[in-house]
C-alpha positions in Angstrom: 89.2 144.8 71.0 92.6 143.6 72.1 95.2 143.9 69.4 97.8 141.3 68.8 100.5 141.6 66.1 102.3 138.3 65.7 103.7 138.9 62.3 105.0 142.1 60.6 102.2 144.1 58.8 102.1 146.8 56.1 100.5 150.2 56.9 97.6 149.5 54.6 96.8 146.3 56.5 96.7 148.3 59.8 94.2 150.8 58.3 92.1 147.9 57.0 92.1 146.3 60.4 91.0 149.5 62.1 88.2 149.9 59.7 87.0 146.3 60.2 87.3 146.7 64.0 85.0 149.7 63.8 82.5 147.8 61.8 82.7 144.9 64.3 81.5 147.2 67.1 78.7 148.6 64.9 76.4 145.6 65.5 74.3 146.2 62.4 73.4 143.0 60.5 74.2 144.5 57.1 77.8 145.4 58.1 80.9 143.5 57.6 81.8 141.5 60.7 85.2 139.8 60.2 88.6 140.8 61.5 92.2 140.0 60.5 93.6 141.3 63.8 95.1 138.0 64.9 97.6 136.1 62.7 98.9 132.8 64.1 102.6 132.1 63.2 103.1 128.8 61.4 105.9 126.4 60.9 104.6 125.7 57.4 104.5 127.9 54.2 104.0 131.6 55.2 102.1 132.4 52.0 99.4 130.7 50.1 101.1 128.6 47.3 99.9 129.1 43.7 96.8 127.2 42.7 97.7 123.7 41.3 96.1 123.0 37.9 93.6 120.3 38.3 93.6 120.5 42.1 90.7 119.1 44.0 89.5 119.5 47.6 89.1 116.1 49.2 86.9 115.7 52.3 87.1 112.5 54.4 85.0 111.9 57.5 86.9 109.7 60.0 84.0 109.7 62.4 80.6 111.4 63.3 78.5 109.9 60.5 77.6 106.5 61.8 77.2 107.6 65.5 76.6 110.6 67.6 80.2 111.3 68.7 83.7 110.5 67.5 83.7 113.6 65.3 86.7 114.0 63.0 86.7 115.5 59.4 89.7 115.7 57.1 90.1 118.4 54.4 92.9 117.8 51.9 94.3 119.8 49.0 97.5 118.8 47.3 100.0 118.1 50.0 98.2 119.9 52.8 95.8 118.4 55.3 93.6 120.2 57.9 91.5 118.2 60.4 88.5 119.6 62.1 87.9 118.0 65.5 89.2 114.8 67.0 86.7 113.4 69.5 85.7 110.1 71.0 82.5 108.2 71.3 81.1 106.5 74.4 80.7 102.7 73.9 77.6 101.1 72.5 75.8 98.4 74.4 77.5 95.5 72.6 81.0 96.9 73.2 81.6 94.9 76.4 84.2 96.4 78.8 85.1 99.2 76.3 85.8 102.7 77.7 85.7 104.8 74.5 85.9 104.5 70.7 88.3 106.8 68.9 88.7 107.6 65.2 90.9 105.4 63.0 93.7 107.7 61.9 95.6 105.2 59.7 95.1 107.5 56.7 96.6 110.5 58.6 99.4 108.4 60.1 100.6 107.6 56.5 100.5 111.4 55.7 101.4 113.0 59.0 104.0 115.2 57.4 101.2 116.9 55.4 99.1 117.7 58.5 99.1 121.5 58.9 96.9 121.5 61.9 93.9 120.1 63.8 91.2 122.7 64.5 88.9 122.1 67.4 85.5 123.7 67.3 84.6 123.4 71.0 85.5 121.6 74.3 83.1 118.6 74.4 84.7 115.2 74.6 83.1 114.0 71.3 85.2 116.7 69.7 88.5 116.7 71.8 88.5 113.3 73.5 90.5 111.5 70.8 93.5 113.9 71.0 95.5 112.1 73.7 95.2 108.9 71.8 96.0 110.1 68.3 98.4 113.0 68.7 101.4 110.7 69.5 100.6 108.6 66.4 100.5 111.7 64.2 103.7 113.3 65.4 102.0 116.0 67.4 100.8 118.4 64.7 99.6 121.9 65.8 96.2 122.0 67.5 94.2 125.2 67.3 91.4 126.0 69.8 89.8 128.9 71.6 90.7 129.7 75.2 88.3 127.5 77.2 88.6 124.7 74.7 92.3 124.8 75.0 92.1 124.8 78.8 90.1 121.5 78.7 92.5 120.0 76.1 95.5 120.9 78.3 93.9 119.1 81.2 93.4 116.0 79.1 96.9 115.9 77.7 98.4 116.6 81.2 96.6 113.4 82.5 98.3 111.4 79.7 101.6 113.1 80.4 102.0 114.4 76.9 101.3 118.1 77.4 104.9 119.1 77.0 105.1 117.4 73.7 102.0 119.0 72.2 102.0 122.0 69.9 98.9 124.0 71.2 98.0 127.3 69.6 95.2 129.4 71.0 92.9 131.3 68.7 90.0 133.7 69.0 86.9 134.0 66.8 88.7 136.9 65.0 91.8 134.9 64.3 93.1 134.1 60.8 95.3 131.0 60.4 97.4 130.1 57.4 97.6 126.4 56.9 99.6 125.7 53.7 97.1 126.0 50.8 94.3 126.6 53.4 93.3 129.8 55.3 91.0 129.4 58.3 88.8 132.0 59.8 86.2 131.5 62.6 82.8 132.7 63.8 81.4 132.3 67.3 78.4 130.0 67.6 76.1 129.2 70.5 76.3 125.7 72.0 75.9 124.2 75.4 79.5 125.1 76.3 81.1 128.5 75.8 83.8 129.4 73.2 82.4 127.3 70.4 83.3 128.3 66.8 82.4 127.5 63.3 85.2 127.3 60.7 85.5 129.1 57.3 88.2 127.2 55.4 89.3 128.7 52.2 91.2 126.7 49.6 92.4 127.5 46.0 89.3 125.9 44.5 86.9 127.7 46.9 85.7 127.8 50.5 83.7 125.5 52.8 82.1 126.2 56.2 82.1 123.7 59.0 79.5 124.7 61.7 80.7 122.5 64.5 77.9 122.0 67.0 75.5 125.0 67.1 72.1 126.5 67.9 70.8 130.0 67.7 70.0 131.5 71.2 69.1 135.2 71.6 69.7 134.8 75.3 72.6 132.3 75.8 73.7 131.4 79.3 77.2 132.9 78.8 75.6 136.2 77.4 77.7 136.0 74.2 75.5 135.8 71.1 76.5 134.0 67.9 78.3 136.2 65.4 75.5 136.4 62.9 77.0 139.3 61.1 80.0 137.2 60.2 77.8 134.4 59.0 75.8 136.7 56.7 79.1 138.2 55.4 80.4 134.8 54.5 77.1 134.1 52.8 77.6 137.2 50.6 81.1 136.3 49.4 81.7 135.8 45.7 84.4 134.2 43.5 87.0 132.0 45.3 85.6 133.0 48.6 82.0 131.9 47.9 81.0 129.1 50.2 81.0 126.0 48.0 79.7 123.6 50.7 78.2 123.9 54.2 79.1 121.0 56.5 76.4 121.4 59.1 75.4 119.7 62.4 72.4 117.4 62.0 71.9 116.1 65.6 68.4 117.6 66.1 67.3 117.6 62.4 64.1 115.7 63.3 63.0 118.2 65.9 60.7 121.0 64.7 60.9 124.6 65.6 63.7 126.3 67.5 65.8 124.9 70.4 64.6 126.3 73.7 66.7 129.2 75.0 69.0 128.9 78.0 67.1 131.8 79.5 64.0 129.6 79.8 66.0 126.9 81.5 67.6 129.4 83.9 64.1 130.7 84.9 62.8 127.1 85.5 65.8 126.2 87.6 65.4 129.5 89.6 61.7 128.7 90.2 62.5 125.2 91.6 65.3 126.5 93.8 63.0 129.3 95.1 60.1 127.1 95.9 61.7 123.9 97.3 62.0 123.5 101.0 64.3 120.5 101.4 67.7 119.7 99.9 68.2 120.2 96.2 70.5 117.9 94.1 71.1 119.0 90.5 72.7 116.5 88.1 74.0 118.0 84.9 76.8 117.7 82.3 80.1 119.0 83.8 80.7 121.0 80.5 77.5 123.1 80.8 79.4 126.1 82.2 76.6 128.5 81.5 74.1 126.3 83.2 76.4 126.0 86.2 76.6 129.8 86.4 72.8 130.1 86.4 72.6 127.6 89.3 75.2 129.5 91.3 73.5 132.8 90.7 70.1 131.3 91.8 71.7 129.7 94.8 73.0 133.1 95.9 69.6 134.8 95.4 67.7 132.2 97.4 70.2 131.7 100.3 71.5 128.3 99.2 75.1 127.1 99.7 76.5 124.9 96.9 78.6 121.8 97.2 80.2 120.1 94.2 80.2 116.3 93.9 82.0 114.5 91.0 85.6 114.8 89.7 84.7 116.0 86.2 82.4 118.7 87.6 85.1 119.8 90.0 87.8 119.9 87.3 85.7 121.8 84.7 84.5 124.4 87.3 88.1 125.0 88.3 89.3 125.4 84.7 86.4 127.7 83.7 86.9 129.8 86.8 90.6 130.2 86.3 90.1 131.2 82.6 87.3 133.7 83.5 84.4 131.8 82.1 82.7 131.2 85.5 82.2 133.7 88.2 81.5 132.1 91.6 79.7 134.5 94.0 81.6 135.0 97.2 80.7 132.4 99.9 78.3 130.4 97.7 80.5 127.3 97.2 81.8 125.3 100.1 83.0 121.7 100.7 80.5 118.9 100.7 81.4 118.2 104.3 80.5 121.7 105.4 77.3 122.0 103.4 75.9 118.7 104.7 76.0 120.1 108.2 73.6 123.0 107.2 69.8 123.0 107.4 68.2 121.2 104.4 66.6 124.3 103.0 70.1 125.9 102.5 71.7 122.9 100.8 72.3 122.6 97.0 74.5 119.9 95.6 75.7 120.1 92.0 76.7 116.7 90.8 77.7 114.5 87.9 75.7 111.5 86.8 73.0 112.9 84.6 73.6 110.0 82.2 73.4 107.2 84.7 77.1 106.4 84.5 78.0 103.4 86.6 80.6 105.2 88.8 79.1 108.7 88.8 78.2 110.5 92.0 74.4 110.5 91.4 74.4 106.8 90.6 76.3 106.1 93.8 73.8 108.2 95.7 70.9 106.2 94.2 72.5 103.0 95.3 73.3 104.3 98.9 76.9 103.9 98.0 78.0 107.5 98.2 80.4 108.1 101.1 78.9 111.5 102.1 75.5 112.0 100.5 72.6 109.7 101.6 69.3 110.4 99.7 66.4 110.8 102.1 62.6 111.5 101.8 62.0 115.1 100.9 65.2 115.6 98.7 64.5 117.1 95.3 66.7 115.7 92.5 66.8 117.7 89.3 68.1 115.9 86.2 69.2 118.9 84.0 70.1 116.9 80.9 68.6 114.7 78.2 69.7 111.1 78.1 72.3 110.5 75.3 71.2 107.9 72.8 71.9 104.5 74.4 71.8 105.8 78.0 68.1 105.9 78.4 67.8 102.7 80.5 70.7 103.6 82.7 69.1 107.0 83.5 65.7 105.4 84.1 67.3 102.9 86.6 68.9 105.8 88.5 65.6 107.7 88.6 63.8 104.6 89.8 66.3 104.0 92.6 66.1 107.6 93.7 62.3 107.4 93.9 62.6 104.3 96.1 64.7 106.3 98.5 62.0 109.0 98.7 63.4 111.7 96.4 61.2 114.0 94.3 62.4 113.9 90.7 62.3 117.0 88.4 63.3 116.5 84.7 62.2 117.7 81.3 59.0 115.5 81.5 57.8 117.9 84.3 59.3 121.2 83.3 62.0 122.8 81.1 65.1 122.1 83.1 67.4 121.3 80.2 67.8 122.3 76.6 69.9 120.9 73.8 73.1 122.6 72.5 72.1 121.5 69.0 69.8 123.4 66.6 66.4 122.2 65.8 64.9 122.4 62.2 64.4 126.2 62.2 68.0 126.7 63.5 69.4 124.5 60.7 67.3 126.4 58.1 68.6 129.7 59.5 72.2 128.6 59.2 71.7 127.6 55.6 70.1 130.9 54.8 72.9 132.9 56.5 75.8 131.0 54.9 74.0 130.7 51.5 76.2 127.8 50.2 76.1 126.2 46.8 75.9 122.8 48.4 74.9 121.3 51.7 76.6 118.3 53.4 74.8 117.2 56.5 77.2 115.9 59.2 77.2 114.9 62.9 74.7 112.1 63.3 73.3 108.9 62.0 71.9 108.6 58.5 68.3 109.2 59.5 69.3 112.5 61.2 71.3 113.6 58.2 68.5 112.6 55.8 66.1 114.8 57.8 68.6 117.7 57.4 68.7 117.1 53.7 64.9 117.3 53.5 65.0 120.8 55.2 67.5 121.9 52.5 65.3 120.7 49.6 62.2 122.3 51.2 63.9 125.8 51.1 65.1 125.5 47.5 68.2 123.4 47.4 68.2 121.2 44.3 68.7 117.4 44.7 72.2 117.5 43.2 73.2 120.2 45.6 72.6 118.1 48.8 75.2 115.5 49.4 74.8 112.6 51.9 77.9 110.7 52.9 77.2 106.9 53.1 79.5 106.3 56.0 82.8 107.2 57.7 85.8 106.6 55.4 84.0 107.9 52.3 86.0 110.2 50.1 84.3 113.3 48.6 85.9 115.5 46.0 85.0 119.2 45.3 85.9 120.8 42.0 84.4 123.6 40.0 81.7 124.1 42.6 80.6 120.5 42.2 80.7 117.6 44.7 81.1 114.0 43.9 81.8 110.8 45.9 84.7 108.8 44.7 85.0 105.0 44.8 87.9 105.3 47.2 87.5 104.3 50.9 90.0 105.0 53.7 90.3 102.9 56.9 87.5 103.9 59.3 87.4 101.0 61.8 86.1 101.5 65.3 89.3 101.8 67.4 88.4 100.9 70.9 90.0 102.1 74.1 90.0 99.4 76.9 91.9 100.6 80.0 95.4 101.3 78.8 95.0 99.3 75.6 93.6 100.1 72.1 92.5 97.9 69.3 90.0 97.2 66.5 86.4 96.6 67.4 86.6 93.4 65.4 89.4 92.0 67.5 89.2 88.5 69.1 89.1 90.2 72.6 85.6 91.7 71.9 84.4 88.6 70.2 85.4 86.4 73.2 83.7 88.9 75.6 80.5 88.6 73.6 80.6 84.8 73.6 81.2 84.8 77.4 78.4 87.2 78.0 75.9 85.1 76.0 77.0 81.5 76.7 79.6 81.5 79.5 83.1 79.9 79.5 84.5 76.3 79.7 88.1 75.8 80.7 89.7 72.4 80.0 93.1 71.5 81.5 95.2 68.5 80.5 98.3 67.3 82.5 100.5 65.2 80.2 104.0 63.6 80.2 106.5 66.1 78.7 108.2 63.4 76.5 105.5 60.9 75.6 102.5 63.4 75.7 100.4 60.7 77.5 97.8 62.0 79.9 98.7 61.7 83.6 95.1 62.0 84.7 91.6 62.7 83.5 91.1 66.2 82.1 90.0 68.8 84.6 87.0 70.9 83.5 85.5 74.0 85.1 82.7 76.2 83.9 81.4 79.7 84.6 78.0 81.1 83.3 77.6 78.0 81.1 75.2 75.5 82.6 72.7 75.3 85.5 73.5 73.2 88.5 70.9 70.5 87.8 72.5 69.9 84.4 76.1 70.4 85.3 77.2 66.9 86.3 75.9 65.2 83.2 77.2 67.9 80.8 80.7 68.2 82.5 81.0 64.4 82.5 80.3 64.2 78.8 82.8 67.0 78.1 85.5 65.2 80.1 84.8 62.0 78.1 84.9 63.8 74.7 88.0 65.9 75.7 90.0 62.8 76.6 88.8 60.9 73.5 89.6 63.8 71.1 93.0 64.4 72.7 94.0 60.7 72.1 92.6 60.7 68.6 94.6 63.6 67.3 97.9 62.3 68.8 97.1 58.8 67.4 96.7 60.4 63.9 99.8 62.7 64.3 102.1 61.8 67.2 104.2 64.9 66.4 101.2 67.3 66.5 102.1 70.7 68.0 100.4 71.7 71.3 98.5 74.5 69.6 97.0 72.0 67.1 96.0 69.5 69.8 94.3 72.2 71.9 92.5 73.6 68.8 91.2 70.2 67.8 89.9 69.5 71.3 88.2 72.9 71.3 86.4 72.2 68.0 85.1 68.8 69.2 83.9 70.2 72.6 82.2 73.1 70.7 80.2 70.6 68.7 79.3 68.5 71.9 78.1 71.7 73.7 75.9 72.7 70.8 74.3 69.3 70.4 73.6 68.9 74.1 72.5 72.5 75.0 72.3 74.4 71.7 74.9 76.8 73.2 78.4 77.7 72.2 80.5 78.9 75.2 84.0 80.2 75.0 86.1 77.1 75.3 89.7 77.5 76.6 92.0 74.4 76.3 95.2 74.3 78.3 97.9 71.6 78.1 100.4 71.4 81.0 103.6 69.4 80.5 105.1 67.6 83.6 
């Protein structure tokens, strides 16, 4: 094990560390498996302050409980705050034109001087995607992450031109980080991306464990098993280091058994690559570094040359290769232009688009809109991913379009070509047994997922009062004397949407207007009036889009013009000094009523007054 001394240490500490290092290499399940070899320097208090009388550990989810994504969990004791993860969520169907949804960090903004650090469990966007949006608002507190996760974070912050301002601190699974009253330790977990960790967070009133996203896989794609010894050791702790509460991933809590091993997926992909004669196109998540490694290895075995299509795939492969998480066999990867000149039985294209994203490479291929790749009869397209909730229709559309072009489709309905990164019911039970907490708090997922997780806990012996379900994001939980209770306090937890370069509340007028336009169209009314007298210089001009069918348009528009002119004159007759905004708003209300009476529809009505 590489040694790293960041802070001065006493001789007895060095002996202890050697002893722990030796045990780490033992590999036996009944041995201690935790190390203090890496100590991260902090700008905050160097030692744990004395326990405050009456102190309570407060836990506040800012995301991840009413959606799959946008994960962010706040832990607070006295004047110290530690945040675990800061992700974003992809928009839901009714979020028209929205790019992403990020956590509402109003509570943290008001207390940014108390934030000792943001710990990131792994490199998926639903755990790191919110950082570029919230770090500037929080004064750039320290961010702690493992090597690959940090590489992906740096790329994000670089794109937002804030990398130089960020305080980024790399950790390993054997690091120990002092964060004011808190002390954080870590243990490696298996997930669908390498370098994922769970967090053991010790406070003066006891410790909690946050699993991050996890599953148990005896044969992971990156060949690094979960640190089960550490989990068992944490579950055996007593006193102030006893795990009071386990905050555990609930995404697959409704699925029985164990999550399929990555070894099975690798074997399935290898069989397809070996037995297919024509071109092979594999669509997968760009973050599945282990899966990508399996594809590259199979390609080499079976004489295929790989081309990469899709920006996120190219970027992630480059980062993973530079950091040593991906080994590309010599001569296996070439440019798309070179590969497309080769015989079909030597071509393998690794692409983005497994979720049917509108601008992704696979979607463009399915629409014959890709500049280089044209799908033809005999191509085999492998969808090595499950559709994320909400993406099912988009994925089905892409598959349908590919079939029309003559492609053969291979997905999980046919054979195991994808497995989840989240634990099924048996995995969740195993985590509970290893950590052996006093209480369980299911996280990461909608209420029905978390409720299913709670049922597993009760089935294996947890009492009703020891399983706690948050109602929603923004709830405040307090832990004291080994007990958990929910307070009546609520912190802001609005859906903060990202729309291009702008951000705003999901309840903003912009989204409401978009919804109205999508359902009922738009009507624009323009008045030209005398600047001084306010008299109309001509009849109102009205144009509509998406509002009324052609056969009805003349009658409807004529009636709207008539009522617009009448209402304009009425309000000015009642109040000659009425402001322009009041005049336009009055006309809008009148026309809204006319539209509803004539067509039972309420379009977005925009009234403009031009003074000449």
